[in-house]
N, CA and C atoms as an extended XYZ file, in Angstrom:
513
Properties=species:S:1:pos:R:3:atomname:S:1:resname:S:1:resid:I:1 pbc="F F F"
N       -19.094       20.845      -19.031 N   MET     1
C       -19.569       19.414      -19.022 CA  MET     1
C       -21.002       19.100      -18.219 C   MET     1
N       -21.668       18.599      -19.049 N   ASP     2
C       -23.024       18.412      -18.244 CA  ASP     2
C       -22.958       16.779      -18.177 C   ASP     2
N       -23.855       16.514      -17.006 N   ALA     3
C       -23.916       15.270      -16.037 CA  ALA     3
C       -23.867       13.807      -17.228 C   ALA     3
N       -24.619       14.216      -18.245 N   GLU     4
C       -24.425       12.980      -18.929 CA  GLU     4
C       -23.152       12.516      -20.088 C   GLU     4
N       -22.452       13.828      -20.206 N   SER     5
C       -20.952       13.457      -20.599 CA  SER     5
C       -19.961       13.400      -19.596 C   SER     5
N       -20.375       13.506      -18.610 N   PHE     6
C       -19.351       13.295      -17.562 CA  PHE     6
C       -19.249       11.570      -17.472 C   PHE     6
N       -20.694       11.315      -17.259 N   LYS     7
C       -20.990        9.588      -16.882 CA  LYS     7
C       -20.644        9.225      -18.238 C   LYS     7
N       -20.598        9.414      -19.518 N   LYS     8
C       -20.035        8.626      -20.386 CA  LYS     8
C       -18.579        8.738      -20.482 C   LYS     8
N       -17.918        9.727      -20.156 N   GLU     9
C       -16.444        9.850      -20.196 CA  GLU     9
C       -15.843        9.476      -19.108 C   GLU     9
N       -16.601        9.206      -17.923 N   PHE    10
C       -15.371        8.925      -16.916 CA  PHE    10
C       -16.101        7.799      -16.139 C   PHE    10
N       -17.693        7.424      -16.010 N   LEU    11
C       -17.933        6.239      -15.110 CA  LEU    11
C       -17.499        4.998      -15.651 C   LEU    11
N       -17.246        4.780      -17.103 N   PRO    12
C       -16.314        3.634      -17.636 CA  PRO    12
C       -15.280        3.132      -16.826 C   PRO    12
N       -14.474        3.844      -16.159 N   PHE    13
C       -12.969        3.525      -15.531 CA  PHE    13
C       -13.419        3.669      -14.197 C   PHE    13
N       -14.295        3.241      -13.587 N   HIS    14
C       -14.688        2.911      -12.650 CA  HIS    14
C       -13.854        1.897      -12.077 C   HIS    14
N       -14.551        0.547      -12.604 N   ARG    15
C       -13.458       -0.695      -12.107 CA  ARG    15
C       -12.009       -0.625      -12.002 C   ARG    15
N       -11.768        0.222      -13.246 N   LYS    16
C       -10.137        0.344      -13.447 CA  LYS    16
C        -9.597        1.303      -12.238 C   LYS    16
N       -10.241        2.180      -11.634 N   LEU    17
C        -9.676        2.887      -10.589 CA  LEU    17
C       -10.192        2.375       -9.397 C   LEU    17
N       -10.962        1.944       -9.325 N   TYR    18
C       -11.220        0.929       -8.032 CA  TYR    18
C        -9.994       -0.019       -7.945 C   TYR    18
N        -9.607       -0.680       -8.964 N   HIS    19
C        -8.355       -1.792       -8.829 CA  HIS    19
C        -7.270       -1.349       -8.486 C   HIS    19
N        -7.151       -0.081       -8.983 N   VAL    20
C        -5.770        0.803       -8.351 CA  VAL    20
C        -5.694        1.211       -7.236 C   VAL    20
N        -6.770        1.786       -6.778 N   ALA    21
C        -6.521        1.939       -5.243 CA  ALA    21
C        -6.538        0.752       -4.283 C   ALA    21
N        -7.227       -0.140       -4.685 N   PHE    22
C        -7.342       -1.289       -4.058 CA  PHE    22
C        -5.788       -1.815       -3.779 C   PHE    22
N        -5.113       -1.875       -5.023 N   GLN    23
C        -3.603       -2.351       -5.005 CA  GLN    23
C        -2.900       -1.614       -4.231 C   GLN    23
N        -3.264       -0.396       -3.827 N   LEU    24
C        -2.174        0.528       -3.313 CA  LEU    24
C        -3.051        0.577       -1.814 C   LEU    24
N        -4.172        0.537       -1.570 N   LEU    25
C        -4.270        0.437       -0.314 CA  LEU    25
C        -4.690       -0.526        0.663 C   LEU    25
N        -4.859       -1.753       -0.217 N   GLU    26
C        -5.155       -3.321        0.404 CA  GLU    26
C        -6.462       -2.860        1.168 C   GLU    26
N        -7.395       -2.136        0.768 N   ASN    27
C        -8.559       -2.239        1.827 CA  ASN    27
C        -9.905       -1.834        0.723 C   ASN    27
N       -10.860       -2.676        0.809 N   GLU    28
C       -11.760       -2.533        0.038 CA  GLU    28
C       -12.736       -1.035        0.224 C   GLU    28
N       -12.852       -0.980        1.767 N   ALA    29
C       -13.653        0.355        2.063 CA  ALA    29
C       -13.001        1.423        1.843 C   ALA    29
N       -11.775        1.639        1.937 N   ASP    30
C       -11.121        2.693        1.738 CA  ASP    30
C       -10.808        2.870        0.213 C   ASP    30
N       -10.504        2.025       -0.528 N   ALA    31
C       -10.546        2.116       -1.916 CA  ALA    31
C       -11.674        2.519       -2.751 C   ALA    31
N       -13.033        2.090       -1.780 N   GLU    32
C       -14.134        2.843       -2.630 CA  GLU    32
C       -14.637        4.078       -2.474 C   GLU    32
N       -14.184        4.399       -0.968 N   ASP    33
C       -14.154        5.893       -0.581 CA  ASP    33
C       -12.995        6.611       -1.180 C   ASP    33
N       -12.208        6.252       -1.638 N   LEU    34
C       -11.147        7.029       -2.469 CA  LEU    34
C       -11.557        7.407       -3.580 C   LEU    34
N       -11.913        6.335       -4.709 N   VAL    35
C       -12.695        6.414       -5.693 CA  VAL    35
C       -13.774        7.500       -5.658 C   VAL    35
N       -14.802        7.273       -4.963 N   GLN    36
C       -15.907        8.411       -4.960 CA  GLN    36
C       -15.195        9.678       -4.617 C   GLN    36
N       -14.290        9.861       -4.009 N   GLU    37
C       -13.634       11.285       -3.550 CA  GLU    37
C       -13.238       11.509       -4.902 C   GLU    37
N       -12.390       10.814       -5.649 N   ALA    38
C       -11.864       11.059       -6.861 CA  ALA    38
C       -12.903       11.633       -7.957 C   ALA    38
N       -13.904       10.766       -7.985 N   TYR    39
C       -15.154       11.205       -8.973 CA  TYR    39
C       -15.794       12.798       -8.005 C   TYR    39
N       -15.880       12.928       -6.978 N   LEU    40
C       -15.961       14.133       -6.647 CA  LEU    40
C       -15.345       15.178       -7.028 C   LEU    40
N       -13.963       15.309       -7.141 N   LYS    41
C       -12.725       15.992       -7.416 CA  LYS    41
C       -12.931       16.275       -8.891 C   LYS    41
N       -13.008       15.038       -9.662 N   LEU    42
C       -13.611       15.379      -11.056 CA  LEU    42
C       -15.007       16.190      -11.314 C   LEU    42
N       -15.956       15.827      -10.966 N   TRP    43
C       -17.059       16.699      -10.711 CA  TRP    43
C       -16.852       17.868      -10.709 C   TRP    43
N       -16.033       18.344       -9.634 N   ASP    44
C       -15.885       19.993       -9.333 CA  ASP    44
C       -15.088       20.371       -9.965 C   ASP    44
N       -14.496       20.090      -10.937 N   LYS    45
C       -13.486       20.536      -11.908 CA  LYS    45
C       -13.816       19.995      -13.398 C   LYS    45
N       -15.163       19.326      -13.596 N   ARG    46
C       -15.792       19.106      -14.958 CA  ARG    46
C       -15.460       20.217      -15.743 C   ARG    46
N       -15.629       21.426      -15.568 N   GLU    47
C       -15.276       22.346      -16.679 CA  GLU    47
C       -14.298       22.377      -17.386 C   GLU    47
N       -13.330       22.143      -16.579 N   GLY    48
C       -12.149       22.160      -17.094 CA  GLY    48
C       -11.588       20.987      -17.609 C   GLY    48
N       -12.202       19.884      -17.490 N   LEU    49
C       -12.129       18.382      -18.196 CA  LEU    49
C       -12.338       18.173      -19.724 C   LEU    49
N       -12.417       19.384      -20.084 N   THR    50
C       -12.677       19.122      -21.718 CA  THR    50
C       -11.678       19.436      -22.552 C   THR    50
N       -10.703       19.656      -21.577 N   ILE    51
C        -9.524       19.986      -22.609 CA  ILE    51
C        -8.449       18.484      -22.499 C   ILE    51
N        -8.880       17.808      -21.537 N   ILE    52
C        -8.232       16.846      -21.323 CA  ILE    52
C        -8.468       15.563      -22.460 C   ILE    52
N        -7.208       15.102      -23.271 N   SER    53
C        -7.166       14.207      -24.456 CA  SER    53
C        -7.150       12.879      -23.802 C   SER    53
N        -6.898       12.466      -22.826 N   ASN    54
C        -7.167       10.877      -22.265 CA  ASN    54
C        -7.962       10.932      -20.566 C   ASN    54
N        -8.872       10.678      -20.831 N   PRO    55
C        -9.366       10.816      -19.152 CA  PRO    55
C        -8.964        9.734      -18.780 C   PRO    55
N        -9.286        8.669      -19.351 N   GLU    56
C        -8.565        7.383      -18.428 CA  GLU    56
C        -7.058        7.608      -17.963 C   GLU    56
N        -6.315        8.096      -18.507 N   ALA    57
C        -4.939        8.468      -17.898 CA  ALA    57
C        -5.021        9.472      -16.992 C   ALA    57
N        -5.772       10.435      -17.116 N   PHE    58
C        -5.902       11.607      -16.061 CA  PHE    58
C        -6.688       11.111      -14.803 C   PHE    58
N        -7.776       10.345      -14.927 N   SER    59
C        -8.368        9.701      -13.526 CA  SER    59
C        -7.606        8.710      -13.067 C   SER    59
N        -6.769        7.670      -13.773 N   VAL    60
C        -5.599        6.521      -12.769 CA  VAL    60
C        -4.400        7.388      -12.139 C   VAL    60
N        -3.952        8.841      -13.063 N   THR    61
C        -2.971        9.491      -12.099 CA  THR    61
C        -3.706       10.241      -10.902 C   THR    61
N        -5.195       10.334      -10.901 N   LEU    62
C        -5.552       11.233      -10.149 CA  LEU    62
C        -5.455       10.610       -8.759 C   LEU    62
N        -6.097        9.166       -9.089 N   VAL    63
C        -6.223        7.856       -7.987 CA  VAL    63
C        -5.199        7.801       -7.443 C   VAL    63
N        -3.911        7.481       -8.166 N   LYS    64
C        -2.865        6.781       -7.829 CA  LYS    64
C        -2.456        8.195       -6.552 C   LYS    64
N        -2.437        9.577       -7.089 N   ASN    65
C        -1.941       10.636       -6.487 CA  ASN    65
C        -2.603       10.386       -4.947 C   ASN    65
N        -3.909       10.297       -5.129 N   MET    66
C        -4.572       10.527       -4.198 CA  MET    66
C        -4.412        9.294       -3.042 C   MET    66
N        -4.242        8.344       -3.686 N   CYS    67
C        -3.633        7.037       -2.806 CA  CYS    67
C        -2.407        7.347       -1.982 C   CYS    67
N        -1.354        7.736       -3.046 N   PHE    68
C         0.074        8.399       -2.043 CA  PHE    68
C        -0.020        9.265       -1.243 C   PHE    68
N        -1.037        9.957       -1.324 N   ASP    69
C        -1.282       11.209       -0.521 CA  ASP    69
C        -1.913       10.526        1.032 C   ASP    69
N        -2.809        9.553        0.324 N   MET    70
C        -3.310        8.982        2.059 CA  MET    70
C        -2.130        7.664        2.727 C   MET    70
N        -1.305        7.286        1.718 N   LEU    71
C        -0.367        6.266        2.188 CA  LEU    71
C         0.895        7.194        3.017 C   LEU    71
N         0.865        8.601        2.594 N   ARG    72
C         2.265        9.186        3.121 CA  ARG    72
C         1.501       10.001        4.594 C   ARG    72
N         0.395        9.953        4.633 N   SER    73
C        -0.137       10.407        5.757 CA  SER    73
C         0.418        9.606        6.923 C   SER    73
N         0.473       10.166        8.293 N   GLY    74
C         1.034        9.478        9.292 CA  GLY    74
C        -0.402        8.681        9.968 C   GLY    74
N        -1.701        8.962        9.847 N   LYS    75
C        -2.477        8.723       10.323 CA  LYS    75
C        -3.277        7.157        9.716 C   LYS    75
N        -3.185        7.572        8.556 N   TYR    76
C        -3.455        5.881        7.782 CA  TYR    76
C        -2.526        5.257        7.863 C   TYR    76
N        -1.152        5.554        7.989 N   THR    77
C        -0.106        4.119        8.045 CA  THR    77
C        -0.075        3.712        9.589 C   THR    77
N        -0.542        4.482       10.877 N   LEU    78
C        -0.563        3.878       11.985 CA  LEU    78
C        -1.838        3.131       11.781 C   LEU    78
N        -3.180        3.373       11.479 N   SER    79
C        -4.461        2.936       11.645 CA  SER    79
C        -4.322        1.646       10.679 C   SER    79
N        -3.466        1.802        9.640 N   LYS    80
C        -3.618        0.531        8.852 CA  LYS    80
C        -2.675       -1.008        9.421 C   LYS    80
N        -1.612       -0.388       10.208 N   GLN    81
C        -0.627       -1.195       10.819 CA  GLN    81
C        -1.335       -2.082       11.944 C   GLN    81
N        -2.342       -1.392       12.628 N   ALA    82
C        -3.038       -1.996       13.479 CA  ALA    82
C        -3.762       -2.970       13.011 C   ALA    82
N        -4.874       -2.984       12.084 N   VAL    83
C        -5.418       -3.580       11.477 CA  VAL    83
C        -4.952       -5.078       10.667 C   VAL    83
N        -3.527       -4.705       10.232 N   GLU    84
C        -2.779       -5.628        9.899 CA  GLU    84
C        -2.270       -6.518       10.896 C   GLU    84
N        -1.661       -6.193       12.013 N   LEU    85
C        -1.393       -6.779       12.923 CA  LEU    85
C        -2.746       -7.909       13.757 C   LEU    85
N        -3.923       -7.118       13.696 N   THR    86
C        -5.212       -8.257       13.915 CA  THR    86
C        -5.206       -9.413       12.923 C   THR    86
N        -4.930       -8.865       11.831 N   ALA    87
C        -5.564       -9.514       10.758 CA  ALA    87
C        -4.243      -10.814       10.782 C   ALA    87
N        -3.131      -10.653       11.171 N   ILE    88
C        -1.966      -11.588       11.391 CA  ILE    88
C        -2.338      -12.343       12.407 C   ILE    88
N        -2.855      -11.913       13.606 N   HIS    89
C        -3.113      -12.762       14.995 CA  HIS    89
C        -4.267      -13.985       14.081 C   HIS    89
N        -5.580      -13.431       13.384 N   GLU    90
C        -6.107      -14.314       12.959 CA  GLU    90
C        -5.514      -15.494       12.031 C   GLU    90
N        -4.671      -15.164       11.354 N   THR    91
C        -4.326      -15.886       10.293 CA  THR    91
C        -3.178      -16.651       10.911 C   THR    91
N        -2.566      -16.291       12.040 N   CYS    92
C        -1.675      -17.523       12.850 CA  CYS    92
C        -2.446      -18.385       13.582 C   CYS    92
N        -3.796      -18.501       13.559 N   GLN    93
C        -4.222      -19.707       13.959 CA  GLN    93
C        -5.245      -20.723       13.192 C   GLN    93
N        -4.348      -20.441       12.157 N   ALA    94
C        -4.931      -21.574       10.675 CA  ALA    94
C        -4.111      -22.733       10.925 C   ALA    94
N        -5.045      -23.917        9.811 N   ASP    95
C        -4.403      -24.763        9.761 CA  ASP    95
C        -2.990      -25.135        9.801 C   ASP    95
N        -1.844      -24.510        8.841 N   ASN    96
C        -0.686      -24.856        8.702 CA  ASN    96
C        -0.232      -24.068        9.900 C   ASN    96
N        -0.001      -24.709       11.252 N   TYR    97
C         0.804      -23.914       12.216 CA  TYR    97
C         2.218      -23.320       11.850 C   TYR    97
N         2.915      -24.743       11.230 N   GLU    98
C         4.497      -23.890       11.390 CA  GLU    98
C         4.697      -23.017        9.745 C   GLU    98
N         3.742      -22.894        9.056 N   LEU    99
C         4.411      -21.954        8.052 CA  LEU    99
C         3.808      -20.386        8.922 C   LEU    99
N         2.539      -20.989        9.094 N   ARG   100
C         1.772      -19.752        9.847 CA  ARG   100
C         2.667      -19.056       10.887 C   ARG   100
N         3.055      -19.807       11.583 N   ASP   101
C         3.965      -19.452       12.716 CA  ASP   101
C         5.074      -18.678       12.261 C   ASP   101
N         5.696      -18.883       11.396 N   GLU   102
C         7.222      -18.473       10.755 CA  GLU   102
C         6.443      -16.997       10.048 C   GLU   102
N         5.484      -16.709        9.418 N   ALA   103
C         4.696      -15.598        8.778 CA  ALA   103
C         4.650      -14.995        9.852 C   ALA   103
N         4.054      -14.802       11.042 N   CYS   104
C         3.662      -14.683       12.259 CA  CYS   104
C         5.132      -13.850       12.790 C   CYS   104
N         6.191      -14.987       12.786 N   GLN   105
C         7.462      -14.264       13.367 CA  GLN   105
C         8.106      -12.980       12.363 C   GLN   105
N         7.803      -13.470       11.159 N   VAL   106
C         8.491      -12.140       10.202 CA  VAL   106
C         7.618      -11.162       10.343 C   VAL   106
N         6.540      -10.946       10.423 N   LYS   107
C         5.677       -9.791       10.390 CA  LYS   107
C         5.689       -9.357       11.655 C   LYS   107
N         6.173       -9.856       12.883 N   ALA   108
C         6.410       -9.172       14.419 CA  ALA   108
C         7.830       -8.588       13.897 C   ALA   108
N         8.952       -9.503       13.164 N   LEU   109
C         9.959       -8.734       13.536 CA  LEU   109
C        10.079       -7.292       12.231 C   LEU   109
N         9.048       -7.148       11.308 N   ILE   110
C         8.751       -6.542       10.422 CA  ILE   110
C         8.677       -5.079       11.389 C   ILE   110
N         7.454       -5.439       12.215 N   ALA   111
C         6.839       -4.512       13.288 CA  ALA   111
C         7.958       -3.840       14.207 C   ALA   111
N         9.061       -4.509       14.526 N   CYS   112
C        10.055       -3.927       15.038 CA  CYS   112
C        10.997       -3.038       14.429 C   CYS   112
N        11.166       -3.155       13.191 N   LEU   113
C        11.893       -2.500       12.185 CA  LEU   113
C        11.469       -0.730       12.728 C   LEU   113
N        12.643       -0.193       12.677 N   PRO   114
C        12.134        1.320       12.514 CA  PRO   114
C        11.008        2.005       11.407 C   PRO   114
N        10.481        3.094       12.079 N   GLN   115
C         9.173        3.314       10.631 CA  GLN   115
C         9.544        3.512        9.161 C   GLN   115
N        10.740        4.192        9.093 N   GLN   116
C        10.985        4.175        7.491 CA  GLN   116
C        10.981        2.988        6.889 C   GLN   116
N        11.860        1.885        7.756 N   GLN   117
C        12.530        0.917        7.134 CA  GLN   117
C        10.912       -0.152        6.639 C   GLN   117
N        10.133       -0.068        7.790 N   GLN   118
C         9.081       -0.882        7.730 CA  GLN   118
C         7.886       -0.283        6.709 C   GLN   118
N         7.808        0.829        6.405 N   LYS   119
C         7.233        1.722        5.303 CA  LYS   119
C         7.802        0.910        3.774 C   LYS   119
N         9.092        1.195        3.713 N   VAL   120
C         9.984        0.801        2.582 CA  VAL   120
C         9.762       -0.592        2.539 C   VAL   120
N        10.012       -1.362        3.588 N   LEU   121
C         9.696       -2.907        2.942 CA  LEU   121
C         8.350       -3.269        2.455 C   LEU   121
N         7.493       -2.673        3.561 N   MET   122
C         6.065       -3.076        2.889 CA  MET   122
C         5.431       -2.642        1.696 C   MET   122
N         6.196       -1.548        1.337 N   LEU   123
C         5.353       -0.977       -0.004 CA  LEU   123
C         6.190       -1.747       -1.373 C   LEU   123
N         7.816       -2.140       -0.724 N   ARG   124
C         8.115       -2.751       -1.754 CA  ARG   124
C         8.011       -4.194       -2.036 C   ARG   124
N         7.868       -5.099       -0.889 N   ASP   125
C         8.026       -6.369       -0.600 CA  ASP   125
C         6.526       -6.967       -0.605 C   ASP   125
N         5.598       -6.251       -0.042 N   VAL   126
C         4.041       -6.438       -0.101 CA  VAL   126
C         3.396       -6.072       -0.504 C   VAL   126
N         3.291       -4.704       -1.347 N   LYS   127
C         2.543       -3.876       -2.064 CA  LYS   127
C         3.284       -4.057       -3.307 C   LYS   127
N         4.570       -4.452       -3.619 N   GLU   128
C         5.183       -4.231       -4.918 CA  GLU   128
C         4.941       -3.212       -5.670 C   GLU   128
N         5.452       -2.037       -5.108 N   CYS   129
C         5.549       -0.795       -5.528 CA  CYS   129
C         6.842       -0.701       -6.391 C   CYS   129
N         6.886        0.220       -7.545 N   THR   130
C         7.996        0.101       -7.847 CA  THR   130
C         8.755        1.536       -7.380 C   THR   130
N        10.228        1.395       -7.364 N   TYR   131
C        11.098        2.413       -6.664 CA  TYR   131
C        10.407        3.766       -6.738 C   TYR   131
N        10.205        4.171       -8.022 N   GLU   132
C         9.256        5.581       -8.499 CA  GLU   132
C         8.376        5.820       -7.546 C   GLU   132
N         7.246        4.840       -7.423 N   GLU   133
C         5.919        5.208       -6.749 CA  GLU   133
C         6.459        5.183       -5.147 C   GLU   133
N         7.691        4.436       -4.621 N   ILE   134
C         7.925        4.735       -3.207 CA  ILE   134
C         8.406        6.026       -3.195 C   ILE   134
N         9.413        6.332       -4.270 N   GLU   135
C         9.617        7.811       -3.981 CA  GLU   135
C         8.775        8.934       -3.565 C   GLU   135
N         7.929        8.570       -4.438 N   HIS   136
C         6.468        9.549       -4.383 CA  HIS   136
C         5.747        9.488       -3.031 C   HIS   136
N         5.727        8.588       -2.882 N   ILE   137
C         4.862        8.203       -1.252 CA  ILE   137
C         6.122        8.760       -0.078 C   ILE   137
N         7.256        8.243        0.062 N   THR   138
C         8.329        8.698        1.195 CA  THR   138
C         8.686       10.025        0.776 C   THR   138
N         9.045       10.517       -0.117 N   GLY   139
C         9.785       11.489       -0.825 CA  GLY   139
C        11.156       11.456       -0.378 C   GLY   139
N        11.442        9.815       -0.367 N   LEU   140
C        13.286        9.691       -0.195 CA  LEU   140
C        13.812        9.471       -1.869 C   LEU   140
N        14.856        9.507       -2.190 N   ASN   141
C        15.541        9.129       -3.390 CA  ASN   141
C        15.465        7.578       -3.241 C   ASN   141
N        15.955        7.423       -4.606 N   ALA   142
C        16.110        5.640       -4.994 CA  ALA   142
C        17.286        4.957       -4.356 C   ALA   142
N        18.274        5.972       -4.030 N   ILE   143
C        19.500        5.268       -3.297 CA  ILE   143
C        19.004        5.094       -1.628 C   ILE   143
N        18.364        6.029       -1.161 N   ASN   144
C        18.039        5.969        0.284 CA  ASN   144
C        16.854        4.965        0.676 C   ASN   144
N        16.141        4.343       -0.411 N   ILE   145
C        15.107        3.492       -0.549 CA  ILE   145
C        15.852        1.842       -0.579 C   ILE   145
N        16.698        2.028       -1.498 N   ARG   146
C        17.770        0.979       -1.447 CA  ARG   146
C        18.469        0.560       -0.262 C   ARG   146
N        18.781        1.808       -0.001 N   VAL   147
C        19.889        1.327        1.879 CA  VAL   147
C        18.574        0.754        2.747 C   VAL   147
N        17.532        1.469        2.779 N   LEU   148
C        16.521        1.073        3.848 CA  LEU   148
C        16.286       -0.022        3.804 C   LEU   148
N        15.735       -0.571        2.308 N   LEU   149
C        15.274       -1.873        2.026 CA  LEU   149
C        16.284       -3.035        1.993 C   LEU   149
N        17.651       -2.793        1.912 N   SER   150
C        18.804       -3.660        2.172 CA  SER   150
C        18.748       -3.931        3.901 C   SER   150
N        18.815       -2.703        4.538 N   ARG   151
C        19.228       -2.774        5.954 CA  ARG   151
C        17.815       -3.990        6.728 C   ARG   151
N        16.594       -3.366        6.159 N   ALA   152
C        15.687       -3.997        6.679 CA  ALA   152
C        15.464       -5.529        6.530 C   ALA   152
N        15.762       -5.753        5.109 N   ARG   153
C        15.813       -7.167        4.871 CA  ARG   153
C        16.863       -7.907        5.666 C   ARG   153
N        18.102       -7.314        5.822 N   LYS   154
C        19.130       -8.036        6.534 CA  LYS   154
C        18.775       -8.135        7.822 C   LYS   154
N        18.152       -7.288        8.303 N   LYS   155
C        18.194       -7.300        9.919 CA  LYS   155
C        16.797       -8.760       10.171 C   LYS   155
N        15.806       -8.406        9.427 N   ILE   156
C        14.804       -9.284        9.263 CA  ILE   156
C        15.242      -10.902        9.335 C   ILE   156
N        16.287      -11.097        8.544 N   ARG   157
C        17.233      -12.340        8.175 CA  ARG   157
C        17.699      -12.785        9.248 C   ARG   157
N        18.470      -11.849        9.433 N   GLU   158
C        19.396      -12.251       10.923 CA  GLU   158
C        18.551      -12.470       11.846 C   GLU   158
N        17.950      -11.609       12.249 N   GLN   159
C        16.780      -12.054       13.479 CA  GLN   159
C        15.817      -13.373       13.570 C   GLN   159
N        15.380      -13.244       12.277 N   PHE   160
C        14.579      -15.031       11.940 CA  PHE   160
C        15.673      -15.952       11.972 C   PHE   160
N        16.686      -15.903       11.532 N   ASN   161
C        17.901      -17.059       11.544 CA  ASN   161
C        18.078      -17.266       13.012 C   ASN   161
N        18.222      -16.394       13.556 N   ARG   162
C        18.689      -16.355       15.345 CA  ARG   162
C        17.482      -17.005       15.940 C   ARG   162
N        16.170      -16.524       15.842 N   VAL   163
C        14.989      -17.298       16.358 CA  VAL   163
C        14.557      -18.548       16.102 C   VAL   163
N        14.947      -18.860       14.845 N   SER   164
C        14.820      -20.426       14.423 CA  SER   164
C        15.989      -21.143       14.830 C   SER   164
N        16.986      -20.806       14.890 N   ASN   165
C        18.196      -21.628       15.321 CA  ASN   165
C        17.595      -22.017       16.952 C   ASN   165
N        17.323      -20.872       17.619 N   TYR   166
C        17.079      -20.948       18.962 CA  TYR   166
C        16.088      -22.261       19.452 C   TYR   166
N        14.983      -22.135       18.562 N   GLU   167
C        13.944      -22.982       18.560 CA  GLU   167
C        14.251      -24.408       18.664 C   GLU   167
N        15.541      -24.449       16.963 N   GLY   168
C        15.898      -25.794       16.975 CA  GLY   168
C        16.727      -26.349       18.089 C   GLY   168
N        17.538      -25.527       18.427 N   ARG   169
C        18.335      -26.325       19.634 CA  ARG   169
C        17.340      -26.401       21.050 C   ARG   169
N        16.104      -26.016       20.856 N   ARG   170
C        15.246      -26.277       22.197 CA  ARG   170
C        14.748      -27.758       21.762 C   ARG   170
N        14.436      -27.945       20.807 N   ASN   171
C        13.900      -29.113       20.675 CA  ASN   171
C        14.566      -30.716       20.426 C   ASN   171
């Protein structure tokens, strides 16, 4: 496959590939970098791409799998959490203090959960991943995911109610 046919066949999906990467990674720079890496992988394998019947589906699957690999890596998760906690702090100083304070409390409670519960809760409730996608990212089966999710939600609910009731008694 030459450069012109590669451009015609794969570049029209750039916006969609970026959207998929951004939805999963929630970071513009990481999504852009990942899409560029995907294009490099496609270019390196360009001779074998001629047999692909649906280049769009192939490209989307490639980007999703690359995102899952990135999310699965411990380094990305730790750096992402540090960025999110910084963003939470900035958000907490906004206009609507009561709602922002409650959001900060919930996010702090999430940060105190065991790592697997954090990961499953963030993937399901924040990033709105399907159970199948979470299985792929974490390597856990659906039953384990549901149990971890249930326990995480229950723990957050209990601790949030405990904190809220304590603050209500103080006023």
